[in-house]
C-alpha positions in Angstrom: -64.0 27.4 4.6 -62.9 26.6 1.3 -59.4 28.2 1.6 -58.8 26.0 4.3 -59.4 22.9 2.4 -57.3 24.5 -0.6 -54.5 25.0 1.5 -54.7 21.5 3.3 -54.7 20.0 -0.3 -51.5 22.0 -0.6 -49.8 21.1 2.1 -50.7 17.5 2.0 -49.1 17.5 -1.6 -45.9 17.5 -1.0 -45.9 14.2 1.2 -47.5 12.8 -1.1 -45.2 13.3 -4.1 -42.3 12.9 -1.6 -42.8 9.3 -0.8 -42.2 8.3 -4.2 -38.8 9.6 -4.5 -36.7 7.0 -2.8 -36.1 8.8 0.7 -35.8 7.0 3.5 -35.2 7.7 7.4 -31.3 6.9 7.8 -32.2 6.0 11.6 -35.6 4.3 10.9 -36.5 2.5 14.1 -34.8 4.5 16.6 -32.7 2.6 19.4 -33.4 -0.7 17.8 -32.8 0.1 14.4 -30.5 -1.7 11.6 -28.2 1.2 11.9 -28.6 2.1 15.8 -27.6 -1.1 16.5 -24.6 -1.6 14.3 -23.4 1.9 15.4 -23.8 0.6 18.7 -21.1 -2.1 18.1 -18.0 -0.4 16.8 -15.1 0.0 18.9 -12.9 2.4 18.9 -8.7 1.7 18.6 -6.8 3.9 20.9 -5.5 6.9 18.6 -2.0 8.5 18.8 -1.6 11.8 20.4 -3.7 14.5 21.9 -5.7 14.8 18.4 -6.2 11.2 18.8 -7.4 11.1 21.9 -9.8 14.4 21.1 -11.2 12.3 17.9 -11.8 9.3 20.4 -13.4 10.8 22.9 -15.7 12.7 19.9 -16.6 9.3 18.5 -17.7 7.6 22.4 -19.9 10.4 22.4 -21.5 9.8 18.9 -21.5 5.8 18.8 -22.6 4.9 22.6 -21.8 0.9 23.1 -25.6 -1.3 23.3 -24.1 -3.5 25.7 -23.2 -6.0 23.0 -20.0 -7.7 22.3 -18.1 -5.5 19.7 -18.8 -6.4 16.0 -16.5 -3.9 14.3 -13.9 -2.0 14.8 -12.7 1.7 13.5 -8.8 2.1 13.1 -8.3 5.8 12.7 -5.0 7.3 11.6 -5.0 11.8 11.8 -2.7 13.9 10.4 -3.3 17.2 12.3 -1.8 20.4 10.5 -1.2 24.0 11.4 0.0 26.1 8.3 0.9 29.9 8.5 -0.9 32.1 5.9 -1.1 35.8 6.6 2.4 37.1 7.3 2.7 40.7 9.0 4.9 43.3 8.3 7.6 42.1 10.5 7.3 39.0 8.5 5.2 37.4 11.6 2.3 35.3 11.2 -0.8 36.7 11.4 -3.3 33.9 10.9 -2.7 30.3 10.9 -4.8 27.5 8.8 -5.2 23.9 11.5 -6.0 21.0 9.1 -7.1 17.5 10.5 -7.6 14.4 8.2 -8.5 11.3 8.8 -7.8 8.3 7.1 -10.0 5.4 8.6 -11.0 2.0 8.0 -14.1 -0.1 9.9 -13.3 -3.9 10.2 -15.1 -6.9 10.8 -13.5 -8.1 14.3 -14.4 -11.5 13.4 -12.5 -12.0 10.1 -10.9 -8.8 9.5 -12.3 -7.9 7.0 -12.2 -4.2 5.8 -15.7 -3.2 5.1 -15.3 0.3 5.0 -11.5 2.3 3.5 -12.4 6.2 3.5 -11.2 9.3 4.2 -12.6 12.5 6.6 -11.5 16.1 7.0 -11.8 19.5 7.7 -9.8 22.9 8.5 -10.3 25.8 10.4 -8.7 29.6 10.7 -6.8 30.9 13.6 -5.9 34.4 14.3 -2.7 35.1 15.4 -2.5 37.5 18.1 0.1 39.3 20.1 -0.7 37.0 23.4 0.8 33.7 22.9 -1.4 31.9 25.2 -4.5 33.2 23.5 -3.0 31.3 20.4 -2.4 28.8 21.6 -6.0 28.9 23.0 -7.1 29.4 19.7 -5.5 26.1 18.2 -6.9 24.1 20.7 -9.9 25.2 20.5 -9.9 24.6 16.8 -8.4 21.2 17.1 -11.4 20.2 19.4 -13.7 21.8 16.9 -12.3 19.8 14.0 -12.5 16.4 15.9 -16.0 16.6 16.7 -17.1 17.8 12.9 -14.5 14.9 11.6 -15.9 12.2 14.1 -19.8 13.6 12.9 -18.5 12.8 9.2 -17.3 9.8 10.4 -20.3 8.3 12.5 -22.7 9.6 9.3 -20.5 7.6 6.6 -20.3 4.3 8.8 -24.7 5.1 9.3 -25.0 4.7 5.6 -22.6 1.8 5.0 -25.1 -0.1 7.9 -28.1 1.2 6.4 -27.1 -0.2 2.8 -25.4 -3.0 3.7 -27.9 -6.2 5.2 -27.0 -6.9 9.2 -24.5 -9.5 9.5 -25.6 -12.4 11.7 -25.9 -12.9 15.4 -23.2 -15.6 16.4 -24.9 -18.6 17.5 -24.4 -18.8 21.8 
């Protein structure tokens, strides 16, 4: 019995000490919270190219519309590169690195004010095999993965902005 009381006290101690550390849940309030409300009012402008289509799709999956008119838009410029790394004896490339970088701006639609101007990016290694089809498939898969990773970074940064910024006043009907 005494062991249980000591164990319960030891387990409660971190909860008591963490309360004063300043940590707050990012998505407090759930789908009706300030962060979710802001994320639901972001419009994604068209992005050029295949990588742009993948990025826009990944962002739409992560920024579901809440049915309200968008208050913000996100403008994105992508840089997609494939660089050869390893070289075989016959001077053919044996390894590639795919890099996807995004420069993005969160813009208030009403007045065109840039609220957030940042970059996000990631890279992936690709084995270059003798089959051209397999190499192209690996490059495409890497681009899909990178689009999701970069979209996660963008959404996280917008969520932090939304948490740290007071909500915009809603226009009167």
